[in-house]
N, C-alpha and C positions, 0 to 999 in steps of 0.2 A: 504494499499499499504506500502511495506517495503522500508526503506531507500536505501537498496542495489538495488532496482529495478528502481530507478530514472535514467532517461537518460539525457545525456548532448548534447545539440544542439550547434554546434560551432557558427552558425549565431547569435543565441540569446545570447550566452556567450559574444560575442564581444560587445554587447550593455551594459554589466554590467562591469563597470571599476574594474579592478583587484587591490587589495591592494598591496602596495609595501611590500617587505620582512619584514621590521621592523613593519609595520602596521599589517600585518598578524600575526606576533609574538605577538604583544600586544593584538590582538583579542583572540588568543589562551590562553594567560595568564589570560585575563579577564574571559573567559568561565570557565577555570579550577578553578579560584578563586571563581566565583559565584556558581560553581557546577551544572551549567545548561546552555542550549542554550535558551536565553530569547526570541529570535525571531524565528518563524518557517521558514522552506524553503517552497517556493510556487511552485506548480507543475500544469501544464496544464493537467487536469483530463483525457481527452480522449486519450492523447498521452503519458502520463507519463513523460513529458519533464520538466526539471527544468527551471523556468523563473525568480526566484529570490532566492538568498541565496547561490551563488556559493562559496563565501568565507567561509561561515559557513560549507558548505558540505566539503570543502577542509580541514578545521580544524578537522572535524570529521574523515575524511579519514586518517589523520596523527596521530591520537591518539593511544596510546598503549592499549593493552588488559586491563591492570590494570586501566588505566584512563576510559576506556569504562565501566568498572564495577561500577565505582563511578558516572559517568555522563551519563545520558540517551541520546539517539540520538535526533537530532533536530525533533521537531514536524513537520508534513507535512500538509500543507494547500492546498486543491485542488480547482481549479477554472475552470469554463467552458468557452470555447471560440469557435467562429464559424469558425475561419480561422487563418492561420499563420499571416496574416496581422494584425488581431485584437490583437494577442499576441504581435507582434512586437511593435505596438503602445502603448499597455499597459506597456510593459517593459520601453519604453522611457519615458512615462508620470510618471511612478513610480520613475524612476531614477532622473528625473528633479525635483521632489518634495523633494529631499534630500539636506540637507544643506552642506554636506561635499564635494560636487563636486567642482573641480576647474572650473574656468570660461571656459577654453578651453575644458574640458570634457563636459560641458553643451552645448557648441557650436557644438561639434561633434555629440551629441545626437540629437539636433535640426536638424542638417544637415541630419542625418540618417532618421529622421521623414520625412523631405522634400523629400528625395529620394524615400521612400516607397510610399508616397502620389502620386508622379509623375508617379510611375509605375502602380498604381491601375487604372483599367478601370473607365470610367465615371459612377458616381453613382447618382441616382435621389435625389433631395434635400429633398423629403418627407420621406427619409429612417428614421426609428425610431432612435431618438436621434440626428439626423443631422439637425441642425437649420440654417446652413450657406448656403448662396446662391451658386448654382452650377456655377454661373457666376464669382465667386471670384477666383482669381489666387491662386495656391497652397501656395505661400508665404503669401498671405493675410489670408488664412484660418488658417495656423499655427501661424501666428502672433496674430490672434484673440484669440487663445487658450493659447499661451505662454506669452502674454503681451509684445511682442517685436514689432518692426516695421517690415514691409515686407522687407525693405532694409536689416535689420540685419539678417533676416532669409536667404535671398539670400547670404549674406556674410558667414553665418554659413555653408550653403550648399557647397560653394566653399572651405571652410576650410576642411570640411569633405572629399570632393573628393580629396583634396591635400594630406591629411593624408593617405587615402587608397592607393593613388598612390605611396607614399614614402614607405609605409609598404610593398607593392607588389614588388617594385623595389629594396629596400634596405634590407628588412627583418623584420619579426614581432617583433624583439627585440627593434626596435625604437619607437614603438607605445606609450609605457608608457612615454618616454621622450617627444614625440611630444605633448602629452596631459597634462603633468604636469610640465615639466621643465621650469623655468622662463628664461633660456638663449635664448629661441627661441619663438618669438611671432607668432600670427596667420598669419599676413601679410607676414612674412618671410617664413613660411611653404608653403604658396601658391606660393610665388616667386620661391622657390627651386623646387617645384613639376612641375612648368612650363618649367623647363630646360630639355634638352635631358636626357634620362634615364641614359646614361653612365656618365653623369656629376653630377647626383644628390647626390650620396654618398659623393663625395669629398666636395661638397658645403655644405652638411649637417654637415659633420665633422668640417668644418671651422666655421659654425654657432654655433656649440657646443663647440668651443674652442679646438678641437682635431686635426684639420688638419693643412695643410701648407698654407701660403699666396697664393692667386690666382693671376695670371697675368692678369686676365680679368678685364672688366670695373666695376664689382661688388666689387672688392677688395678695401677696405679703409685702406691705410697704417696706419692710426691712431689706428686701431684695433690691430695691431701686433707689432708696434715699430720696432726695429732693433736689439737691444741687451737687455739683462736682466737689469732692473733697479738696481743700487747699493743700498745697505742698507741705507746709509746716505750720499748722494752726497754733497761734500763740494768744495769750491774753493781751488785749489792746492796752496801750499806755493811757488813753483817756477814758472818758465815760463809756461804759459798755451799753451797746444798743441791741435791738433785736437782730440786726444783721450780724453783729459779732457773736451772738449766741448761736446762730446757725453755723457760723464758721467753727465755733468751738465744738459743735456736734459732729464734725467730720470724722474724727477717730471712731466714734460710736457707729456711724453709718458703715465704715469699713469693717468694723468688728462684726456687725450684723450680717454683712455680705458674706464674710468668711464663715460665720457660724451657720448660715443657711446651707453653705456647701458641706460643712461638717455634718449637718443633720441629714442631708441626702445620702452621704456615705454611710452613716449609721443605719438608716432605713434600708439600705441595700445589703447590709451585712448578712442577713439570713439567707439571701439568695446567692451569695458568693461562695468562694471556696472555704471560708471559715464558718459557714452557716451551721455546721454540725453542733457547735457549742452555744449557739445563740438561741436558747430557749426563751419562752415568753417572760419569765421572771427576770432573767438576766437583761433582756432588752428593755424591760420596764425600768430596771435600776439605772441602766445607761441613759435612757431618755430622761429619767428623773434628775440625774446629775447634770445633764445637758441643760434642762429647763432652769434649774436652780442657778447655774453659772450665768446663763444669758440674762435671767431676771435680775441677778445681783449687779451685774455690770451695767445693765440698762438703767437701773435705779440711780446710778451715779452720773448719768448724762445730764448736762446743764439744759434746762427746759425753759427758763424764764429769767428776766432781769431781776436781780436781787431787790426785793421789796423793802429791805431794811435800809439800803443805802442808795437805792435808785440807780445802780450801776456804777457808783463811784468807788466801790470796793471797800469792804469792811471785814472785821473778824468773823461775822456771822456767815459770810459767803467765802471765807478763806482767801480773801483778797483777790477774788476772781471777777467780782461784779455780777455773778450769775448764781442761781440756785438749782440744785438737782431736784428730782421729783419728790423725794422724801422731805427735804427742807422747804420746798415750795408748798407742798400740801400742809406741812406743819404751820407755816406762816399764814396760809389761808384760813386754817382752822382757828388759829389764835385770833386772827382779825375778825372772823365771824362771831367768835365768842365775846370779844370786847367791843366790837363795833368801831374800832379805830385801828389804824396802822401803827405798828411800833415806830417810835422815833428813831431817826438815824443816830 
């Protein structure tokens, strides 16, 4: 079989994660440096369809005539299969065995495996090579083969369905981000895919830090702040104004932005490689500590001009000209009780 005769099947290609542009460039440089394609491309014999080696074939297709004279085309390895379903499962199993896959890419492939198994008609348990009970659920069968829990398999299937939904509604260009970008976790992908189709792109852009704040209940003001943080916020030399208070809040906005990212990582822990130790009680303790830390720090944020000195700085505001939430509430309560503002 000639390399030019190999066919590309779009359904099979989607199961093989594409390299990013810089990764593809490095692959090309390594092949040219080595003077050969070390690994063969693998083809379904009866159909002539490529099932592994899409990136290598892409590199070969982009080579110049001079480079092709020095470097031979990738070797072709032919494999027999009974059906498209068998090819589908072989590709997934082959990809899952690779160490360079992102956790979300692995979850997506497990979900694809789950979808394929659910579509297949019932097969007798005594089929050659099939040692699993026909009474086992699809998630249990796949869990047995992948070393995961059935619950995790079900979550992977949800994630896969969500990715496919967003790719269909937003566009194929988002798939690589959904499967590799750290800005968006699997739980967030599922949440966005559950929204009406006309809201998904805007919410996806917000999750990726590219959109505008949402007026809906999913909007967390701490993720967006209100004004850009100044380079080095300092206490002004003169009287403190509302503008100065906003400048003084910049470190807290940055803190909340980082803590939001930490929260997403914590929420994704049960679905990651360390998920085995993340039982409900432990996760509740972690989130409790997280909430206490965030609340403690935010209560120290300056929120108003000091009512004791009207921004001129005094010992009650620790010479900052502004009060944090606790001190501001204490001042307001004292004022309401006496009916007058404490003198400077």
